[in-house]
Every structure is written in structure tokens, then in C-alpha cells.
C-alpha positions, 0 to 999 in steps of 0.5 A: 686112603692113608698117609702112604697113599694106599688105599685101606678097608675095613678088612685091612683095618682089621687085619692090623688090629688082629696083628697088633694083638698077636703079630704071630698069629697063623694066616689060618686063625687070621683069616678066619678072624677077618672073614678071608681065606688064609691066601687072602689074608696072607697076600693082604699082609703082604701088601700092607707091609709092601706098601709101608702101611705096617711092619711085624717086628719084634719089640724088645726091652732094652734093659734085658739087653744091657742098655741102662740109660733110656731118655728123650732129647728135645732139641731147639734149632735155628732155620728149617729142620730137614738137614738137621733131622736127616743128620740126627735120623743117621745116628744109631743110638737114636731109635725115635725122632719127630719134627714137633710143633712147640718149645722143642722143633725135635724130639729124639728117643734114646737108648744108651748103655750108660750115663757116659753114652748118653753124655757123648750123644748129647755132645754129638747132638749139640754139635749138629749145625743148626742145633741151638739147644738140647734138654735131656729127660732121663727116663726113671721108670717105663710105665707104659709103652704100647704099639696097639694104636688101632687102624680106625 
């Protein structure tokens, strides 16, 4: 059972790995690769999506869409992080948000148009009740980005 509470078996794991290699693979090829019929592969994929185990999405390059600044913002907080995380989660320019153990209580990955937009966002984060400090790590180059974590 995965952390969504859904039972996934070896066939589900194989489907996930095939879709990580090519999210547009036809169900006929997907089924053949994992030992299922086209219809059974389609049903399994839909169950994995409906249960929240996986998503099939297009990954874009932000630099090709006019976004020129990528950064990670480390956030130190006072008290519980739940309400702070909910507030940050609602900010559309925060693409990735995690609660962490270590020097920062939260880490937020952001993609914005320029330094002015980054400053504006940083000021909005700092204004959230419970945020004590922030530290911004500007990305100079995106060397590696992968989404093939595997399902095993």
C-alpha cells in the first residue's frame, strides 16, 4: 500500500515506470510492455490517476515561457507550520512547497518573470504571520531535473 492508502502491485509499478519514460505511450504498447490488454492497461492507469497515486502531465521549461528567474526560498517559522503552509500554498507563483526538517521549516520553489517579481513574492512570504525569516537561493543554471523516481 502506498501513502495514499491505495494498494499498488508490481504491474502498477511497471505501468508507472513506463509512463515516466513516455507519458504519451499508447495503451496498446503500454499493455504489451506490462503484460495486460489495452483495456486493462487503460483501467489501471485511470485507477492510479483517480486514487492520486500518479498524474500524467506535461513538464514545461519556464525559461521558454518568459519566466527568467527561478529560486528556492527557505522559510523559518514560529509555531506550527500548518497555517503558514496553507497560505504559501495559495500563492500562485510558488510551484513546489515542502515542510522540512533542518535549518528551514519550509522550502518553496518559485518561478517568476524577473528580479522585481521575486522581490515582490519574497516580501509577500515575509508578511505571512508566523514567518520569522527567509533566505532566497537564486538558480543560476538548471543542471538536472528528473521525474523518474521509479515505483519500487
